[in-house]
C-alpha angles and dihedrals in degrees: 000000000000130000125211133168104250137138113279093233092052092048093048091049092048092047093051091051090053095046090251137125128235132211123192129211127190118313118001099319109121126186115210125190116193112206119203109262121202122154138149123198134182135162112281093229146017117199113198094184126217120349135172126223111285093020124117133207138183137200136194117260128191118192117182127196119193117192141154094189119135092213096052126218145259124233123208134174131215135166147196121240115273106261121253095014121006118236130184118280120192137181123223120189118172096201144349125256117267109288093019135096130222117233090194128065108276112253095000123124104246114196115235108212119221088242130042125014140271122226108239103179149302145230111215098197146338139063119296119230115278091258091049135251105296117222097192123184145107137281111220120201124190171297083256114234122231117262143108113337119244139067121346125186139184132181117231112195126198112201127193121199128188132175113273093001130104115261111255132195146180123208128211117200107217113203136180138164118233114215117200092202093259096090095272 
C-alpha cells in the first residue's frame, strides 16, 4: 500500500479505474489499495438457428478480459463435441485488442478440436481498459454432419491464465437446429 498527497476526488477516480477502493483520512492523505483484477466474460449462448446437413453458419462472439496484472495473461479456446453428430467449429478473430498479440493467424478460420485447446492470444503486460480487452470475432460451425435432425449443442470455453493467479474461464453454449428437409 502506498500513500501520496493527492486530492480525494482524483484518488477515488484513479482507484475506480483500477478496480480498487479508496479510504480517506483527515486532510488530503488518501490510502489506496489496489486489488488484483482478473476476469473473462463472454455471451452465455450463441444460437445459429436452423441448418441443413452440409450447411455452415457463423455468429459474432465478443470475449472480454479485464486485468491489472503486471505479468499479463494468455487466452486459449477449447470445446466439447457438437451433440448428436460432431461438426467442425472454428474461431476467426481479425485482430487482437490494443496492447495484446494474436497467437492465431488474423482473420483466418482456426479449427477448434474437440479435445485440447488452441492458443488465441496474449497480453504480456499492462492494465487492460476499464471495459476489458475485447477479443471480437466469429465462431463458425459446419459443414453440418449427417445425423438425427433436431437440436445440437457444443460448449466453447475461453480460458485466461496469468502467473500466480487462478485460471478463469467463460463458456458459450453454441446451439443450432438441424433440419432434414422434411420439416424436422
